[in-house]
Structures are given as structure tokens and as C-alpha cells.
C-alpha positions as CSV (number, residue, x, y, z in Angstrom):
1,L,23.7,-132.5,1.8
2,T,21.4,-130.3,3.8
3,F,17.6,-130.0,3.1
4,L,16.5,-126.4,3.4
5,A,13.1,-125.1,4.1
6,P,11.8,-122.0,2.2
7,S,12.5,-120.0,5.3
8,G,16.2,-121.0,5.1
9,G,16.4,-123.4,8.1
10,N,16.9,-127.1,8.0
11,E,13.9,-129.3,7.0
12,L,13.2,-132.9,7.8
13,R,12.8,-135.1,4.7
14,N,11.8,-138.7,4.5
15,V,14.2,-140.6,2.3
16,N,14.9,-144.2,1.5
17,A,17.2,-143.9,-1.6
18,V,20.1,-141.9,-2.9
19,I,20.8,-141.8,-6.6
20,L,24.2,-140.6,-7.8
21,R,24.7,-139.7,-11.5
22,N,27.8,-138.9,-13.5
23,T,30.1,-139.8,-10.6
24,N,33.7,-141.1,-10.8
25,L,33.6,-142.4,-7.2
26,K,34.5,-146.0,-6.5
27,A,34.4,-146.3,-2.7
28,L,32.1,-144.2,-0.6
29,K,30.1,-144.1,2.6
30,V,26.6,-142.7,2.9
31,R,25.6,-141.6,6.5
32,I,22.8,-140.0,8.4
33,G,24.2,-138.8,11.7
34,G,25.9,-141.8,13.3
35,T,24.1,-144.3,11.2
36,T,25.9,-145.7,8.2
37,L,23.5,-146.5,5.3
38,F,26.0,-147.7,2.8
39,D,29.7,-148.4,3.0
40,G,31.3,-150.0,-0.1
41,E,32.3,-149.7,-3.7
42,I,30.2,-148.9,-6.7
43,G,31.0,-150.0,-10.3
44,E,28.9,-147.6,-12.4
45,D,28.9,-143.9,-13.0
46,D,25.2,-143.9,-12.2
47,V,24.0,-145.8,-9.1
48,L,20.9,-146.2,-6.9
49,I,21.6,-146.8,-3.2
50,P,18.4,-147.9,-1.4
51,F,18.1,-148.1,2.4
52,T,15.4,-148.2,5.1
53,L,13.2,-145.1,5.4
54,Q,14.9,-142.3,7.4
55,S,13.7,-138.9,8.4
56,T,16.6,-136.4,8.4
57,P,17.6,-132.8,7.5
58,I,21.1,-133.9,6.4
59,I,22.7,-136.8,4.5
60,Q,26.5,-137.1,4.4
61,I,28.4,-138.7,1.5
62,D,32.1,-139.5,2.3
63,A,34.1,-140.1,-0.9
64,K,37.0,-142.4,-0.4
65,T,38.4,-143.4,-3.8
66,T,37.8,-142.9,-7.5
67,K,37.6,-145.4,-10.3
68,T,40.8,-143.9,-11.8
69,P,43.5,-143.6,-9.0
70,N,44.4,-140.1,-7.9
71,Q,41.7,-138.4,-9.9
72,N,39.8,-135.5,-8.4
73,K,36.6,-136.8,-6.9
74,K,33.4,-135.8,-8.7
75,I,30.0,-136.6,-7.4
76,G,28.0,-135.1,-10.3
77,E,24.3,-135.1,-9.5
78,V,22.7,-136.3,-6.3
79,Y,19.0,-137.2,-5.9
80,C,17.6,-138.0,-2.4
81,G,14.0,-139.2,-2.1
82,Q,11.6,-142.1,-1.6
83,I,10.9,-145.0,-3.9
84,L,7.1,-144.9,-3.8
85,V,6.2,-147.9,-5.9
86,V,8.0,-150.4,-8.0
87,L,6.1,-151.6,-11.1
88,P,6.4,-155.4,-11.7
89,N,6.1,-156.9,-15.2
90,F,7.1,-153.7,-16.9
91,D,6.0,-154.3,-20.5
92,S,6.5,-151.2,-22.5
93,Y,7.9,-147.7,-22.3
94,D,7.7,-145.1,-25.1
95,P,9.3,-141.7,-24.4
96,E,8.7,-138.8,-26.7
97,R,10.1,-135.3,-26.8
98,M,7.7,-132.5,-27.7
99,L,9.4,-130.2,-30.2
100,L,6.7,-127.5,-29.9
101,E,6.1,-125.5,-26.8
102,S,2.9,-125.7,-24.9
103,G,1.3,-125.4,-21.5
104,S,-0.5,-123.1,-19.1
105,L,0.0,-121.5,-15.7
106,R,-1.9,-119.3,-13.4
107,T,-0.7,-115.8,-12.4
108,V,-0.8,-114.5,-8.9
109,G,-4.2,-113.0,-9.6
110,G,-5.5,-116.4,-10.8
111,K,-5.6,-115.6,-14.5
112,L,-4.8,-118.6,-16.7
113,V,-2.0,-117.9,-19.1
114,A,-1.1,-120.3,-21.9
115,Y,2.6,-120.7,-22.9
116,R,4.6,-123.0,-25.1
117,G,7.8,-124.5,-23.7
118,K,9.9,-126.7,-26.0
119,D,11.9,-129.9,-25.3
120,K,9.5,-131.2,-22.7
121,Y,9.0,-135.0,-22.4
122,A,6.0,-137.2,-22.6
123,S,5.9,-140.9,-22.1
124,R,3.5,-143.8,-22.3
125,W,4.1,-146.9,-20.2
126,R,2.4,-150.2,-19.6
127,V,2.6,-153.0,-17.0
128,L,0.9,-156.3,-17.3
129,L,-0.6,-158.7,-14.7
130,V,-0.4,-156.3,-11.8
131,D,-2.1,-157.7,-8.6
132,A,-4.8,-155.7,-6.9
133,A,-2.5,-154.5,-4.0
134,T,0.1,-153.1,-6.4
135,K,-2.7,-151.5,-8.5
136,D,-4.1,-149.8,-5.4
137,L,-0.7,-148.7,-4.2
138,L,0.0,-147.1,-7.6
139,E,-3.3,-145.3,-7.6
140,Q,-2.6,-144.0,-4.1
141,V,0.9,-142.8,-5.1
142,F,-0.5,-140.7,-7.9
143,K,-3.4,-139.4,-5.7
144,Q,-1.1,-138.3,-2.9
145,N,1.8,-137.1,-5.0
146,P,0.8,-134.9,-7.9
147,L,4.5,-134.6,-8.9
148,V,6.5,-137.8,-9.2
149,T,9.7,-138.7,-10.9
150,F,9.4,-141.6,-13.3
151,W,12.4,-144.0,-13.7
152,P,11.8,-146.7,-16.3
153,E,13.9,-149.5,-14.8
154,P,15.1,-152.2,-15.4
155,K,15.1,-151.4,-19.2
156,A,16.9,-148.1,-18.5
157,R,19.8,-147.0,-16.4
158,P,19.8,-144.4,-13.7
159,R,21.1,-141.8,-16.2
160,N,17.6,-142.1,-17.8
161,L,16.0,-140.9,-14.7
162,F,13.8,-137.9,-15.6
163,D,14.7,-134.7,-13.7
164,V,11.1,-133.6,-13.8
165,G,7.7,-134.0,-12.2
166,W,5.0,-135.8,-14.1
167,K,1.2,-135.5,-14.1
168,V,-1.0,-138.4,-14.7
169,E,-4.5,-137.6,-16.0
170,A,-6.0,-141.2,-15.7
171,L,-4.9,-144.7,-14.9
172,P,-7.0,-147.4,-16.7
173,F,-7.1,-150.7,-14.8
174,S,-8.5,-153.2,-17.3
175,Y,-8.2,-156.9,-16.6
176,S,-5.3,-158.5,-18.3
177,N,-7.2,-161.7,-18.7
178,I,-10.8,-162.9,-18.6
179,V,-10.0,-164.3,-15.2
180,K,-10.2,-161.4,-12.7
181,T,-7.5,-162.8,-10.4
182,A,-4.9,-162.9,-13.3
183,G,-4.2,-159.2,-12.7
184,H,-4.7,-155.8,-14.2
185,T,-3.1,-154.0,-17.2
186,V,-2.0,-150.6,-16.0
187,E,-1.1,-148.0,-18.6
188,S,-0.7,-144.3,-18.5
189,E,0.5,-141.3,-20.5
190,M,2.6,-139.0,-18.5
191,E,3.6,-135.5,-19.4
192,E,6.5,-133.3,-18.1
193,I,5.2,-130.2,-16.3
């Protein structure tokens, strides 16, 4: 896998995870240059392979065997990126699919044009008793990254990873308890863009 810049050349990317979806691989090796990040077997068709943060223009996946012997090797989809924040005490997640099309974009001249695009997703999620450090990290992630991918683990499997960016309008940080040190309730509505 080669990360390309808009100009067509290789581009360095910071990655600490590879997600494989819809794969029939059993044994595989994930490498960056001479460094092996993962060498082993996977049991699922969808899997997350985390590793230490690396800056690279290329990731190599060596497929060794498949779950069904002598079957053609199929990788399916590959996502390479960073896990920015893991939400503890994940309480609720409510996805919705918008049946009507809606949205807006700006033309090259700056004119705002409204459009409607169907089958977009929206979701509402909530975590309870988040400590101040995690709350601050979460806020920083959404400030620095206007487009993030939301993956509602552990109640969902990697196939439920959304292939979209999300925008968050606001993050309320109310206290979960009358005692401030008990933690915050963090909830947000996210909308596919």
C-alpha cells in the first residue's frame, strides 16, 4: 500500500493501526520497510491490527494462508490510520440513516449551494464517567481533526466502521454525578458529511 500525495509522489503518513475488512486471510505479516508490525494468524473476516505509531509512505501486507485452504487470497478493504481516542464506559450508540437528501457546499467562487444526498448516516453516542484527561483529549481530537471516522466498539464489529468523516457541532461535558471528580458525561450527535 503506497500513500500518494496529490502531486502523485509518495507522502509520509502517521499510522498506528491497520483495519482489514471482508478478508479471507488467515496468516499474514504487516511490515513497514524492515520492521515487522504483525506476524500471525487472524480468526475473523474483519480485524484491527494496532501497533506503535509509525511515519511511512508504504505499508506492506504479506498474505500467507487463507481460512479455507487453497482459496484465492482476498484482502477486501484496508484502512490505515491513527486511533486518536478510545472512549471508556461507552454507554449508548444510536445510528440513524437519513432517507431524505440534504446538505450544502461552496462553489469555487464561494457561493453556498444547498443539495440533498440520500442514505447519509447520523448517530448519537454517549459515554459516562469520563475523567478530565480523556474529556480534554476528546475535545482536542475534534478541534484538530474536523473529519474523523467513528467506530462504535466494543458493541460493534469492525465491519460497522463508518467509511465517512463526521462533523461534531458541540460536545456537552456535564458532570455525571454531583461529585465533580466522579467524571463527565460526554455525548454528541455526529452527522455524515
